[in-house]
mmJSON file of the N, C-alpha and C atoms, coordinates in Angstrom:
{"data_MODEL":{"atom_site":{
"group_PDB":["ATOM","ATOM","ATOM","ATOM","ATOM","ATOM","ATOM","ATOM","ATOM","ATOM","ATOM","ATOM","ATOM","ATOM","ATOM","ATOM","ATOM","ATOM","ATOM","ATOM","ATOM","ATOM","ATOM","ATOM","ATOM","ATOM","ATOM","ATOM","ATOM","ATOM","ATOM","ATOM","ATOM","ATOM","ATOM","ATOM","ATOM","ATOM","ATOM","ATOM","ATOM","ATOM","ATOM","ATOM","ATOM","ATOM","ATOM","ATOM","ATOM","ATOM","ATOM","ATOM","ATOM","ATOM","ATOM","ATOM","ATOM","ATOM","ATOM","ATOM","ATOM","ATOM","ATOM","ATOM","ATOM","ATOM","ATOM","ATOM","ATOM","ATOM","ATOM","ATOM","ATOM","ATOM","ATOM","ATOM","ATOM","ATOM","ATOM","ATOM","ATOM","ATOM","ATOM","ATOM","ATOM","ATOM","ATOM","ATOM","ATOM","ATOM","ATOM","ATOM","ATOM","ATOM","ATOM","ATOM","ATOM","ATOM","ATOM","ATOM","ATOM","ATOM","ATOM","ATOM","ATOM","ATOM","ATOM","ATOM","ATOM","ATOM","ATOM","ATOM","ATOM","ATOM","ATOM","ATOM","ATOM","ATOM","ATOM","ATOM","ATOM","ATOM","ATOM","ATOM","ATOM","ATOM","ATOM","ATOM","ATOM","ATOM","ATOM","ATOM","ATOM","ATOM","ATOM","ATOM","ATOM","ATOM","ATOM","ATOM","ATOM","ATOM","ATOM","ATOM","ATOM","ATOM","ATOM","ATOM","ATOM","ATOM","ATOM","ATOM","ATOM","ATOM","ATOM","ATOM","ATOM","ATOM","ATOM","ATOM","ATOM","ATOM","ATOM","ATOM","ATOM","ATOM","ATOM","ATOM","ATOM","ATOM","ATOM","ATOM","ATOM","ATOM","ATOM","ATOM","ATOM","ATOM","ATOM","ATOM","ATOM","ATOM","ATOM","ATOM","ATOM","ATOM","ATOM","ATOM","ATOM","ATOM","ATOM","ATOM","ATOM","ATOM","ATOM","ATOM","ATOM","ATOM","ATOM","ATOM","ATOM","ATOM","ATOM","ATOM","ATOM","ATOM","ATOM","ATOM","ATOM","ATOM","ATOM","ATOM","ATOM","ATOM","ATOM","ATOM","ATOM","ATOM","ATOM","ATOM","ATOM","ATOM","ATOM","ATOM","ATOM","ATOM","ATOM","ATOM","ATOM","ATOM","ATOM","ATOM","ATOM","ATOM","ATOM","ATOM","ATOM"],
"id":[1,2,3,4,5,6,7,8,9,10,11,12,13,14,15,16,17,18,19,20,21,22,23,24,25,26,27,28,29,30,31,32,33,34,35,36,37,38,39,40,41,42,43,44,45,46,47,48,49,50,51,52,53,54,55,56,57,58,59,60,61,62,63,64,65,66,67,68,69,70,71,72,73,74,75,76,77,78,79,80,81,82,83,84,85,86,87,88,89,90,91,92,93,94,95,96,97,98,99,100,101,102,103,104,105,106,107,108,109,110,111,112,113,114,115,116,117,118,119,120,121,122,123,124,125,126,127,128,129,130,131,132,133,134,135,136,137,138,139,140,141,142,143,144,145,146,147,148,149,150,151,152,153,154,155,156,157,158,159,160,161,162,163,164,165,166,167,168,169,170,171,172,173,174,175,176,177,178,179,180,181,182,183,184,185,186,187,188,189,190,191,192,193,194,195,196,197,198,199,200,201,202,203,204,205,206,207,208,209,210,211,212,213,214,215,216,217,218,219,220,221,222,223,224,225,226,227,228,229,230,231,232,233,234,235,236,237],
"type_symbol":["N","C","C","N","C","C","N","C","C","N","C","C","N","C","C","N","C","C","N","C","C","N","C","C","N","C","C","N","C","C","N","C","C","N","C","C","N","C","C","N","C","C","N","C","C","N","C","C","N","C","C","N","C","C","N","C","C","N","C","C","N","C","C","N","C","C","N","C","C","N","C","C","N","C","C","N","C","C","N","C","C","N","C","C","N","C","C","N","C","C","N","C","C","N","C","C","N","C","C","N","C","C","N","C","C","N","C","C","N","C","C","N","C","C","N","C","C","N","C","C","N","C","C","N","C","C","N","C","C","N","C","C","N","C","C","N","C","C","N","C","C","N","C","C","N","C","C","N","C","C","N","C","C","N","C","C","N","C","C","N","C","C","N","C","C","N","C","C","N","C","C","N","C","C","N","C","C","N","C","C","N","C","C","N","C","C","N","C","C","N","C","C","N","C","C","N","C","C","N","C","C","N","C","C","N","C","C","N","C","C","N","C","C","N","C","C","N","C","C","N","C","C","N","C","C","N","C","C","N","C","C","N","C","C","N","C","C"],
"label_atom_id":["N","CA","C","N","CA","C","N","CA","C","N","CA","C","N","CA","C","N","CA","C","N","CA","C","N","CA","C","N","CA","C","N","CA","C","N","CA","C","N","CA","C","N","CA","C","N","CA","C","N","CA","C","N","CA","C","N","CA","C","N","CA","C","N","CA","C","N","CA","C","N","CA","C","N","CA","C","N","CA","C","N","CA","C","N","CA","C","N","CA","C","N","CA","C","N","CA","C","N","CA","C","N","CA","C","N","CA","C","N","CA","C","N","CA","C","N","CA","C","N","CA","C","N","CA","C","N","CA","C","N","CA","C","N","CA","C","N","CA","C","N","CA","C","N","CA","C","N","CA","C","N","CA","C","N","CA","C","N","CA","C","N","CA","C","N","CA","C","N","CA","C","N","CA","C","N","CA","C","N","CA","C","N","CA","C","N","CA","C","N","CA","C","N","CA","C","N","CA","C","N","CA","C","N","CA","C","N","CA","C","N","CA","C","N","CA","C","N","CA","C","N","CA","C","N","CA","C","N","CA","C","N","CA","C","N","CA","C","N","CA","C","N","CA","C","N","CA","C","N","CA","C","N","CA","C","N","CA","C","N","CA","C","N","CA","C","N","CA","C","N","CA","C","N","CA","C"],
"label_alt_id":[null,null,null,null,null,null,null,null,null,null,null,null,null,null,null,null,null,null,null,null,null,null,null,null,null,null,null,null,null,null,null,null,null,null,null,null,null,null,null,null,null,null,null,null,null,null,null,null,null,null,null,null,null,null,null,null,null,null,null,null,null,null,null,null,null,null,null,null,null,null,null,null,null,null,null,null,null,null,null,null,null,null,null,null,null,null,null,null,null,null,null,null,null,null,null,null,null,null,null,null,null,null,null,null,null,null,null,null,null,null,null,null,null,null,null,null,null,null,null,null,null,null,null,null,null,null,null,null,null,null,null,null,null,null,null,null,null,null,null,null,null,null,null,null,null,null,null,null,null,null,null,null,null,null,null,null,null,null,null,null,null,null,null,null,null,null,null,null,null,null,null,null,null,null,null,null,null,null,null,null,null,null,null,null,null,null,null,null,null,null,null,null,null,null,null,null,null,null,null,null,null,null,null,null,null,null,null,null,null,null,null,null,null,null,null,null,null,null,null,null,null,null,null,null,null,null,null,null,null,null,null,null,null,null,null,null,null],
"label_comp_id":["MET","MET","MET","ASN","ASN","ASN","ASP","ASP","ASP","SER","SER","SER","VAL","VAL","VAL","ASN","ASN","ASN","HIS","HIS","HIS","PRO","PRO","PRO","ALA","ALA","ALA","HIS","HIS","HIS","TYR","TYR","TYR","THR","THR","THR","ASN","ASN","ASN","HIS","HIS","HIS","PRO","PRO","PRO","SER","SER","SER","LYS","LYS","LYS","VAL","VAL","VAL","GLU","GLU","GLU","CYS","CYS","CYS","ILE","ILE","ILE","GLU","GLU","GLU","ILE","ILE","ILE","THR","THR","THR","GLU","GLU","GLU","HIS","HIS","HIS","MET","MET","MET","GLY","GLY","GLY","PHE","PHE","PHE","CYS","CYS","CYS","LEU","LEU","LEU","GLY","GLY","GLY","ASN","ASN","ASN","ALA","ALA","ALA","MET","MET","MET","LYS","LYS","LYS","TYR","TYR","TYR","ILE","ILE","ILE","TRP","TRP","TRP","ARG","ARG","ARG","ALA","ALA","ALA","ASP","ASP","ASP","LEU","LEU","LEU","LYS","LYS","LYS","ALA","ALA","ALA","ASP","ASP","ASP","ALA","ALA","ALA","ILE","ILE","ILE","GLU","GLU","GLU","ASP","ASP","ASP","LEU","LEU","LEU","ARG","ARG","ARG","LYS","LYS","LYS","ALA","ALA","ALA","VAL","VAL","VAL","TRP","TRP","TRP","TYR","TYR","TYR","ILE","ILE","ILE","ASN","ASN","ASN","ARG","ARG","ARG","GLU","GLU","GLU","ILE","ILE","ILE","GLN","GLN","GLN","LEU","LEU","LEU","ARG","ARG","ARG","SER","SER","SER","ASN","ASN","ASN","ASN","ASN","ASN","ASN","ASN","ASN","GLU","GLU","GLU","ARG","ARG","ARG","GLY","GLY","GLY","HIS","HIS","HIS","ASN","ASN","ASN","LEU","LEU","LEU","HIS","HIS","HIS","THR","THR","THR","SER","SER","SER","SER","SER","SER"],
"label_asym_id":["A","A","A","A","A","A","A","A","A","A","A","A","A","A","A","A","A","A","A","A","A","A","A","A","A","A","A","A","A","A","A","A","A","A","A","A","A","A","A","A","A","A","A","A","A","A","A","A","A","A","A","A","A","A","A","A","A","A","A","A","A","A","A","A","A","A","A","A","A","A","A","A","A","A","A","A","A","A","A","A","A","A","A","A","A","A","A","A","A","A","A","A","A","A","A","A","A","A","A","A","A","A","A","A","A","A","A","A","A","A","A","A","A","A","A","A","A","A","A","A","A","A","A","A","A","A","A","A","A","A","A","A","A","A","A","A","A","A","A","A","A","A","A","A","A","A","A","A","A","A","A","A","A","A","A","A","A","A","A","A","A","A","A","A","A","A","A","A","A","A","A","A","A","A","A","A","A","A","A","A","A","A","A","A","A","A","A","A","A","A","A","A","A","A","A","A","A","A","A","A","A","A","A","A","A","A","A","A","A","A","A","A","A","A","A","A","A","A","A","A","A","A","A","A","A","A","A","A","A","A","A","A","A","A","A","A","A"],
"label_entity_id":["1","1","1","1","1","1","1","1","1","1","1","1","1","1","1","1","1","1","1","1","1","1","1","1","1","1","1","1","1","1","1","1","1","1","1","1","1","1","1","1","1","1","1","1","1","1","1","1","1","1","1","1","1","1","1","1","1","1","1","1","1","1","1","1","1","1","1","1","1","1","1","1","1","1","1","1","1","1","1","1","1","1","1","1","1","1","1","1","1","1","1","1","1","1","1","1","1","1","1","1","1","1","1","1","1","1","1","1","1","1","1","1","1","1","1","1","1","1","1","1","1","1","1","1","1","1","1","1","1","1","1","1","1","1","1","1","1","1","1","1","1","1","1","1","1","1","1","1","1","1","1","1","1","1","1","1","1","1","1","1","1","1","1","1","1","1","1","1","1","1","1","1","1","1","1","1","1","1","1","1","1","1","1","1","1","1","1","1","1","1","1","1","1","1","1","1","1","1","1","1","1","1","1","1","1","1","1","1","1","1","1","1","1","1","1","1","1","1","1","1","1","1","1","1","1","1","1","1","1","1","1","1","1","1","1","1","1"],
"label_seq_id":[1,1,1,2,2,2,3,3,3,4,4,4,5,5,5,6,6,6,7,7,7,8,8,8,9,9,9,10,10,10,11,11,11,12,12,12,13,13,13,14,14,14,15,15,15,16,16,16,17,17,17,18,18,18,19,19,19,20,20,20,21,21,21,22,22,22,23,23,23,24,24,24,25,25,25,26,26,26,27,27,27,28,28,28,29,29,29,30,30,30,31,31,31,32,32,32,33,33,33,34,34,34,35,35,35,36,36,36,37,37,37,38,38,38,39,39,39,40,40,40,41,41,41,42,42,42,43,43,43,44,44,44,45,45,45,46,46,46,47,47,47,48,48,48,49,49,49,50,50,50,51,51,51,52,52,52,53,53,53,54,54,54,55,55,55,56,56,56,57,57,57,58,58,58,59,59,59,60,60,60,61,61,61,62,62,62,63,63,63,64,64,64,65,65,65,66,66,66,67,67,67,68,68,68,69,69,69,70,70,70,71,71,71,72,72,72,73,73,73,74,74,74,75,75,75,76,76,76,77,77,77,78,78,78,79,79,79],
"pdbx_PDB_ins_code":[null,null,null,null,null,null,null,null,null,null,null,null,null,null,null,null,null,null,null,null,null,null,null,null,null,null,null,null,null,null,null,null,null,null,null,null,null,null,null,null,null,null,null,null,null,null,null,null,null,null,null,null,null,null,null,null,null,null,null,null,null,null,null,null,null,null,null,null,null,null,null,null,null,null,null,null,null,null,null,null,null,null,null,null,null,null,null,null,null,null,null,null,null,null,null,null,null,null,null,null,null,null,null,null,null,null,null,null,null,null,null,null,null,null,null,null,null,null,null,null,null,null,null,null,null,null,null,null,null,null,null,null,null,null,null,null,null,null,null,null,null,null,null,null,null,null,null,null,null,null,null,null,null,null,null,null,null,null,null,null,null,null,null,null,null,null,null,null,null,null,null,null,null,null,null,null,null,null,null,null,null,null,null,null,null,null,null,null,null,null,null,null,null,null,null,null,null,null,null,null,null,null,null,null,null,null,null,null,null,null,null,null,null,null,null,null,null,null,null,null,null,null,null,null,null,null,null,null,null,null,null,null,null,null,null,null,null],
"Cartn_x":[12.186,12.58,11.483,11.723,10.684,10.727,9.82,9.731,8.624,9.489,8.569,8.268,8.439,7.902,6.652,6.747,5.629,4.638,5.047,4.218,4.717,4.525,4.358,3.506,3.697,2.637,1.163,0.867,-0.586,-1.162,-0.477,-0.851,-1.809,-1.114,-1.489,-2.006,-2.258,-2.511,-4.052,-5.013,-6.398,-6.757,-7.972,-8.491,-8.794,-9.269,-9.609,-8.517,-7.034,-6.187,-5.878,-6.674,-6.708,-5.872,-5.105,-4.445,-5.467,-5.339,-6.584,-6.242,-5.108,-4.792,-5.757,-5.912,-6.658,-8.018,-8.458,-10.054,-9.763,-8.887,-9.141,-8.653,-7.708,-7.258,-8.395,-9.569,-10.623,-11.829,-11.149,-11.973,-11.238,-11.933,-11.252,-10.561,-9.689,-8.767,-9.285,-10.106,-10.773,-11.615,-12.315,-12.991,-11.853,-10.902,-9.932,-9.03,-8.715,-8.081,-8.839,-10.439,-10.968,-11.21,-11.336,-11.426,-10.124,-8.959,-7.76,-7.651,-8.193,-8.001,-9.172,-10.072,-11.253,-10.591,-10.213,-9.551,-8.474,-7.676,-6.332,-6.73,-7.771,-8.046,-7.623,-8.077,-7.944,-6.628,-6.059,-4.485,-3.32,-3.64,-2.581,-2.92,-1.98,-2.04,-3.312,-3.509,-4.347,-5.804,-6.782,-7.852,-8.648,-8.908,-9.549,-9.083,-7.764,-6.926,-7.291,-7.162,-7.41,-8.97,-9.669,-11.435,-11.455,-10.892,-10.831,-10.324,-9.322,-8.771,-9.967,-10.074,-11.46,-12.538,-13.247,-14.155,-13.649,-12.388,-11.876,-11.923,-11.691,-11.564,-13.211,-14.007,-15.289,-16.051,-15.579,-16.27,-15.701,-14.412,-13.848,-14.292,-14.799,-15.586,-16.974,-17.681,-18.9,-18.964,-17.769,-17.844,-17.289,-16.46,-16.213,-17.295,-18.208,-19.365,-20.552,-20.606,-21.601,-21.119,-20.102,-19.603,-19.792,-19.348,-19.669,-21.358,-22.022,-23.592,-23.977,-23.509,-23.834,-23.38,-22.29,-21.978,-22.761,-23.313,-24.295,-23.37,-21.952,-21.34,-21.621,-21.862,-22.093,-20.474,-19.975,-18.448,-18.524,-18.021,-17.902,-16.473,-15.947,-14.59,-13.751,-14.498,-13.975,-13.091,-12.176,-11.021,-11.721],
"Cartn_y":[-37.376,-38.912,-39.677,-40.985,-41.914,-42.476,-42.464,-42.956,-44.406,-45.45,-46.684,-47.118,-46.657,-47.036,-46.274,-45.034,-44.09,-43.776,-43.824,-43.423,-44.121,-45.394,-46.06,-45.758,-46.131,-45.695,-45.738,-47.016,-47.266,-46.471,-45.808,-44.787,-43.488,-43.152,-41.957,-42.094,-43.366,-43.607,-43.633,-43.312,-43.473,-42.541,-42.623,-41.642,-40.414,-40.281,-39.079,-38.144,-38.769,-38.168,-37.799,-38.373,-38.088,-39.279,-38.991,-40.082,-40.616,-41.792,-42.834,-42.059,-41.821,-41.499,-40.035,-39.06,-38.046,-38.424,-39.506,-39.928,-40.628,-41.527,-42.667,-42.12,-41.24,-40.602,-39.889,-39.792,-39.304,-40.254,-41.594,-42.805,-43.593,-44.589,-45.486,-46.342,-47.09,-48.073,-49.162,-50.029,-50.863,-50.351,-49.554,-48.583,-48.161,-47.412,-46.892,-47.88,-48.9,-50.033,-50.614,-51.036,-51.387,-50.49,-49.463,-48.134,-48.309,-48.452,-48.543,-49.471,-50.618,-51.617,-51.81,-51.113,-50.908,-49.934,-48.96,-47.698,-48.324,-49.206,-49.455,-50.811,-51.607,-52.834,-52.787,-52.025,-52.079,-51.529,-51.025,-50.407,-51.079,-52.607,-53.278,-54.664,-55.766,-56.933,-57.839,-57.826,-58.654,-58.214,-57.634,-56.92,-57.982,-59.139,-60.199,-60.098,-60.184,-60.34,-59.139,-57.941,-56.471,-56.696,-56.988,-56.945,-57.819,-59.022,-59.663,-59.38,-58.703,-58.029,-56.863,-56.249,-55.329,-55.783,-57.049,-57.648,-58.035,-58.569,-58.97,-57.946,-56.442,-55.514,-54.91,-55.047,-54.776,-55.705,-56.823,-57.913,-57.708,-57.442,-57.085,-55.888,-54.921,-53.755,-54.162,-54.681,-55.237,-55.963,-56.809,-57.801,-56.831,-55.714,-54.83,-54.092,-53.478,-52.73,-53.627,-54.856,-55.718,-56.327,-56.228,-56.54,-55.272,-54.282,-52.985,-52.689,-53.158,-52.903,-54.027,-55.156,-56.09,-55.665,-55.023,-54.584,-52.937,-52.757,-51.049,-49.996,-50.316,-49.203,-48.703,-47.284,-46.646,-45.994,-46.741,-46.597,-45.917,-44.834,-44.407,-44.351,-45.093,-45.171,-44.218,-43.398,-42.327,-41.255,-40.859,-39.982,-38.45],
"Cartn_z":[-25.229,-24.443,-24.414,-24.669,-24.565,-22.97,-22.472,-21.125,-21.392,-21.389,-21.488,-20.093,-19.013,-17.777,-17.174,-17.461,-17.105,-18.314,-19.664,-20.596,-22.073,-21.739,-23.118,-23.792,-25.319,-26.441,-26.095,-25.62,-25.593,-24.154,-23.324,-22.767,-23.275,-24.526,-24.887,-26.428,-26.904,-28.185,-28.333,-27.355,-27.24,-28.296,-28.958,-29.993,-29.339,-28.179,-27.578,-27.102,-27.285,-26.878,-25.503,-24.55,-23.113,-22.676,-21.563,-20.934,-19.867,-19.773,-18.684,-17.549,-16.962,-15.443,-15.344,-16.334,-16.118,-15.833,-15.959,-15.611,-14.287,-14.384,-13.157,-11.837,-11.852,-10.489,-9.476,-10.245,-9.829,-9.094,-9.239,-8.954,-7.9,-7.111,-6.324,-7.042,-6.267,-6.724,-7.832,-7.402,-8.257,-9.272,-9.129,-10.512,-11.528,-10.893,-11.621,-12.569,-11.739,-12.446,-13.491,-13.262,-14.244,-15.625,-15.249,-16.144,-17.092,-16.667,-17.316,-18.067,-17.798,-18.47,-19.849,-19.553,-20.579,-21.555,-21.038,-21.953,-22.933,-22.316,-23.029,-23.825,-23.671,-24.195,-25.697,-26.668,-27.999,-28.436,-27.524,-27.905,-27.583,-26.982,-26.712,-27.433,-27.352,-28.246,-27.745,-26.58,-26.133,-25.484,-26.093,-25.532,-24.49,-24.874,-24.419,-22.659,-22.764,-21.427,-20.679,-21.324,-20.328,-20.137,-20.551,-20.533,-19.327,-19.245,-18.195,-16.784,-16.942,-15.752,-15.373,-16.053,-15.696,-15.012,-15.732,-14.719,-13.626,-13.404,-12.046,-11.086,-11.624,-10.637,-10.325,-11.249,-11.094,-10.106,-10.18,-9.528,-7.974,-7.904,-6.551,-5.791,-6.813,-6.191,-5.675,-6.324,-5.986,-4.634,-4.604,-3.349,-2.261,-2.306,-1.316,-0.666,-1.854,-1.488,-0.822,-1.395,-0.757,0.658,1.041,2.441,3.312,2.684,3.381,3.652,2.819,2.875,4.031,4.061,5.149,6.484,6.675,7.814,8.346,7.347,7.455,7.195,6.476,6.224,4.798,4.56,3.433,2.939,2.485,1.943,0.368,0.278,-1.002,-1.243,-2.39,-2.347,-3.344,-3.803,-4.691,-3.965,-4.557,-3.912,-3.82],
"occupancy":[1.0,1.0,1.0,1.0,1.0,1.0,1.0,1.0,1.0,1.0,1.0,1.0,1.0,1.0,1.0,1.0,1.0,1.0,1.0,1.0,1.0,1.0,1.0,1.0,1.0,1.0,1.0,1.0,1.0,1.0,1.0,1.0,1.0,1.0,1.0,1.0,1.0,1.0,1.0,1.0,1.0,1.0,1.0,1.0,1.0,1.0,1.0,1.0,1.0,1.0,1.0,1.0,1.0,1.0,1.0,1.0,1.0,1.0,1.0,1.0,1.0,1.0,1.0,1.0,1.0,1.0,1.0,1.0,1.0,1.0,1.0,1.0,1.0,1.0,1.0,1.0,1.0,1.0,1.0,1.0,1.0,1.0,1.0,1.0,1.0,1.0,1.0,1.0,1.0,1.0,1.0,1.0,1.0,1.0,1.0,1.0,1.0,1.0,1.0,1.0,1.0,1.0,1.0,1.0,1.0,1.0,1.0,1.0,1.0,1.0,1.0,1.0,1.0,1.0,1.0,1.0,1.0,1.0,1.0,1.0,1.0,1.0,1.0,1.0,1.0,1.0,1.0,1.0,1.0,1.0,1.0,1.0,1.0,1.0,1.0,1.0,1.0,1.0,1.0,1.0,1.0,1.0,1.0,1.0,1.0,1.0,1.0,1.0,1.0,1.0,1.0,1.0,1.0,1.0,1.0,1.0,1.0,1.0,1.0,1.0,1.0,1.0,1.0,1.0,1.0,1.0,1.0,1.0,1.0,1.0,1.0,1.0,1.0,1.0,1.0,1.0,1.0,1.0,1.0,1.0,1.0,1.0,1.0,1.0,1.0,1.0,1.0,1.0,1.0,1.0,1.0,1.0,1.0,1.0,1.0,1.0,1.0,1.0,1.0,1.0,1.0,1.0,1.0,1.0,1.0,1.0,1.0,1.0,1.0,1.0,1.0,1.0,1.0,1.0,1.0,1.0,1.0,1.0,1.0,1.0,1.0,1.0,1.0,1.0,1.0,1.0,1.0,1.0,1.0,1.0,1.0,1.0,1.0,1.0,1.0,1.0,1.0],
"B_iso_or_equiv":[0.0,0.0,0.0,0.0,0.0,0.0,0.0,0.0,0.0,0.0,0.0,0.0,0.0,0.0,0.0,0.0,0.0,0.0,0.0,0.0,0.0,0.0,0.0,0.0,0.0,0.0,0.0,0.0,0.0,0.0,0.0,0.0,0.0,0.0,0.0,0.0,0.0,0.0,0.0,0.0,0.0,0.0,0.0,0.0,0.0,0.0,0.0,0.0,0.0,0.0,0.0,0.0,0.0,0.0,0.0,0.0,0.0,0.0,0.0,0.0,0.0,0.0,0.0,0.0,0.0,0.0,0.0,0.0,0.0,0.0,0.0,0.0,0.0,0.0,0.0,0.0,0.0,0.0,0.0,0.0,0.0,0.0,0.0,0.0,0.0,0.0,0.0,0.0,0.0,0.0,0.0,0.0,0.0,0.0,0.0,0.0,0.0,0.0,0.0,0.0,0.0,0.0,0.0,0.0,0.0,0.0,0.0,0.0,0.0,0.0,0.0,0.0,0.0,0.0,0.0,0.0,0.0,0.0,0.0,0.0,0.0,0.0,0.0,0.0,0.0,0.0,0.0,0.0,0.0,0.0,0.0,0.0,0.0,0.0,0.0,0.0,0.0,0.0,0.0,0.0,0.0,0.0,0.0,0.0,0.0,0.0,0.0,0.0,0.0,0.0,0.0,0.0,0.0,0.0,0.0,0.0,0.0,0.0,0.0,0.0,0.0,0.0,0.0,0.0,0.0,0.0,0.0,0.0,0.0,0.0,0.0,0.0,0.0,0.0,0.0,0.0,0.0,0.0,0.0,0.0,0.0,0.0,0.0,0.0,0.0,0.0,0.0,0.0,0.0,0.0,0.0,0.0,0.0,0.0,0.0,0.0,0.0,0.0,0.0,0.0,0.0,0.0,0.0,0.0,0.0,0.0,0.0,0.0,0.0,0.0,0.0,0.0,0.0,0.0,0.0,0.0,0.0,0.0,0.0,0.0,0.0,0.0,0.0,0.0,0.0,0.0,0.0,0.0,0.0,0.0,0.0,0.0,0.0,0.0,0.0,0.0,0.0],
"pdbx_formal_charge":[null,null,null,null,null,null,null,null,null,null,null,null,null,null,null,null,null,null,null,null,null,null,null,null,null,null,null,null,null,null,null,null,null,null,null,null,null,null,null,null,null,null,null,null,null,null,null,null,null,null,null,null,null,null,null,null,null,null,null,null,null,null,null,null,null,null,null,null,null,null,null,null,null,null,null,null,null,null,null,null,null,null,null,null,null,null,null,null,null,null,null,null,null,null,null,null,null,null,null,null,null,null,null,null,null,null,null,null,null,null,null,null,null,null,null,null,null,null,null,null,null,null,null,null,null,null,null,null,null,null,null,null,null,null,null,null,null,null,null,null,null,null,null,null,null,null,null,null,null,null,null,null,null,null,null,null,null,null,null,null,null,null,null,null,null,null,null,null,null,null,null,null,null,null,null,null,null,null,null,null,null,null,null,null,null,null,null,null,null,null,null,null,null,null,null,null,null,null,null,null,null,null,null,null,null,null,null,null,null,null,null,null,null,null,null,null,null,null,null,null,null,null,null,null,null,null,null,null,null,null,null,null,null,null,null,null,null],
"auth_seq_id":[1,1,1,2,2,2,3,3,3,4,4,4,5,5,5,6,6,6,7,7,7,8,8,8,9,9,9,10,10,10,11,11,11,12,12,12,13,13,13,14,14,14,15,15,15,16,16,16,17,17,17,18,18,18,19,19,19,20,20,20,21,21,21,22,22,22,23,23,23,24,24,24,25,25,25,26,26,26,27,27,27,28,28,28,29,29,29,30,30,30,31,31,31,32,32,32,33,33,33,34,34,34,35,35,35,36,36,36,37,37,37,38,38,38,39,39,39,40,40,40,41,41,41,42,42,42,43,43,43,44,44,44,45,45,45,46,46,46,47,47,47,48,48,48,49,49,49,50,50,50,51,51,51,52,52,52,53,53,53,54,54,54,55,55,55,56,56,56,57,57,57,58,58,58,59,59,59,60,60,60,61,61,61,62,62,62,63,63,63,64,64,64,65,65,65,66,66,66,67,67,67,68,68,68,69,69,69,70,70,70,71,71,71,72,72,72,73,73,73,74,74,74,75,75,75,76,76,76,77,77,77,78,78,78,79,79,79],
"auth_comp_id":["MET","MET","MET","ASN","ASN","ASN","ASP","ASP","ASP","SER","SER","SER","VAL","VAL","VAL","ASN","ASN","ASN","HIS","HIS","HIS","PRO","PRO","PRO","ALA","ALA","ALA","HIS","HIS","HIS","TYR","TYR","TYR","THR","THR","THR","ASN","ASN","ASN","HIS","HIS","HIS","PRO","PRO","PRO","SER","SER","SER","LYS","LYS","LYS","VAL","VAL","VAL","GLU","GLU","GLU","CYS","CYS","CYS","ILE","ILE","ILE","GLU","GLU","GLU","ILE","ILE","ILE","THR","THR","THR","GLU","GLU","GLU","HIS","HIS","HIS","MET","MET","MET","GLY","GLY","GLY","PHE","PHE","PHE","CYS","CYS","CYS","LEU","LEU","LEU","GLY","GLY","GLY","ASN","ASN","ASN","ALA","ALA","ALA","MET","MET","MET","LYS","LYS","LYS","TYR","TYR","TYR","ILE","ILE","ILE","TRP","TRP","TRP","ARG","ARG","ARG","ALA","ALA","ALA","ASP","ASP","ASP","LEU","LEU","LEU","LYS","LYS","LYS","ALA","ALA","ALA","ASP","ASP","ASP","ALA","ALA","ALA","ILE","ILE","ILE","GLU","GLU","GLU","ASP","ASP","ASP","LEU","LEU","LEU","ARG","ARG","ARG","LYS","LYS","LYS","ALA","ALA","ALA","VAL","VAL","VAL","TRP","TRP","TRP","TYR","TYR","TYR","ILE","ILE","ILE","ASN","ASN","ASN","ARG","ARG","ARG","GLU","GLU","GLU","ILE","ILE","ILE","GLN","GLN","GLN","LEU","LEU","LEU","ARG","ARG","ARG","SER","SER","SER","ASN","ASN","ASN","ASN","ASN","ASN","ASN","ASN","ASN","GLU","GLU","GLU","ARG","ARG","ARG","GLY","GLY","GLY","HIS","HIS","HIS","ASN","ASN","ASN","LEU","LEU","LEU","HIS","HIS","HIS","THR","THR","THR","SER","SER","SER","SER","SER","SER"],
"auth_asym_id":["A","A","A","A","A","A","A","A","A","A","A","A","A","A","A","A","A","A","A","A","A","A","A","A","A","A","A","A","A","A","A","A","A","A","A","A","A","A","A","A","A","A","A","A","A","A","A","A","A","A","A","A","A","A","A","A","A","A","A","A","A","A","A","A","A","A","A","A","A","A","A","A","A","A","A","A","A","A","A","A","A","A","A","A","A","A","A","A","A","A","A","A","A","A","A","A","A","A","A","A","A","A","A","A","A","A","A","A","A","A","A","A","A","A","A","A","A","A","A","A","A","A","A","A","A","A","A","A","A","A","A","A","A","A","A","A","A","A","A","A","A","A","A","A","A","A","A","A","A","A","A","A","A","A","A","A","A","A","A","A","A","A","A","A","A","A","A","A","A","A","A","A","A","A","A","A","A","A","A","A","A","A","A","A","A","A","A","A","A","A","A","A","A","A","A","A","A","A","A","A","A","A","A","A","A","A","A","A","A","A","A","A","A","A","A","A","A","A","A","A","A","A","A","A","A","A","A","A","A","A","A","A","A","A","A","A","A"],
"auth_atom_id":["N","CA","C","N","CA","C","N","CA","C","N","CA","C","N","CA","C","N","CA","C","N","CA","C","N","CA","C","N","CA","C","N","CA","C","N","CA","C","N","CA","C","N","CA","C","N","CA","C","N","CA","C","N","CA","C","N","CA","C","N","CA","C","N","CA","C","N","CA","C","N","CA","C","N","CA","C","N","CA","C","N","CA","C","N","CA","C","N","CA","C","N","CA","C","N","CA","C","N","CA","C","N","CA","C","N","CA","C","N","CA","C","N","CA","C","N","CA","C","N","CA","C","N","CA","C","N","CA","C","N","CA","C","N","CA","C","N","CA","C","N","CA","C","N","CA","C","N","CA","C","N","CA","C","N","CA","C","N","CA","C","N","CA","C","N","CA","C","N","CA","C","N","CA","C","N","CA","C","N","CA","C","N","CA","C","N","CA","C","N","CA","C","N","CA","C","N","CA","C","N","CA","C","N","CA","C","N","CA","C","N","CA","C","N","CA","C","N","CA","C","N","CA","C","N","CA","C","N","CA","C","N","CA","C","N","CA","C","N","CA","C","N","CA","C","N","CA","C","N","CA","C","N","CA","C","N","CA","C","N","CA","C","N","CA","C","N","CA","C","N","CA","C","N","CA","C"],
"pdbx_PDB_model_num":[1,1,1,1,1,1,1,1,1,1,1,1,1,1,1,1,1,1,1,1,1,1,1,1,1,1,1,1,1,1,1,1,1,1,1,1,1,1,1,1,1,1,1,1,1,1,1,1,1,1,1,1,1,1,1,1,1,1,1,1,1,1,1,1,1,1,1,1,1,1,1,1,1,1,1,1,1,1,1,1,1,1,1,1,1,1,1,1,1,1,1,1,1,1,1,1,1,1,1,1,1,1,1,1,1,1,1,1,1,1,1,1,1,1,1,1,1,1,1,1,1,1,1,1,1,1,1,1,1,1,1,1,1,1,1,1,1,1,1,1,1,1,1,1,1,1,1,1,1,1,1,1,1,1,1,1,1,1,1,1,1,1,1,1,1,1,1,1,1,1,1,1,1,1,1,1,1,1,1,1,1,1,1,1,1,1,1,1,1,1,1,1,1,1,1,1,1,1,1,1,1,1,1,1,1,1,1,1,1,1,1,1,1,1,1,1,1,1,1,1,1,1,1,1,1,1,1,1,1,1,1,1,1,1,1,1,1]
}}}
């Protein structure tokens, strides 16, 4: 059965044959999303758009960590 919601082709077409979620579920939200967009960038129509999305999530993670450092918190966002 083709599940286009949870398993479209670009989820499993990576040359490694590893599904991205197997890696990203061990990361925090922003870093996991950045990794997802990098992982799939060349498997979809618009790689530049996906790379821009990855940068957005990386910048968000940097901002969150910077804010936590300013408040004296040592927040580790990994699951």
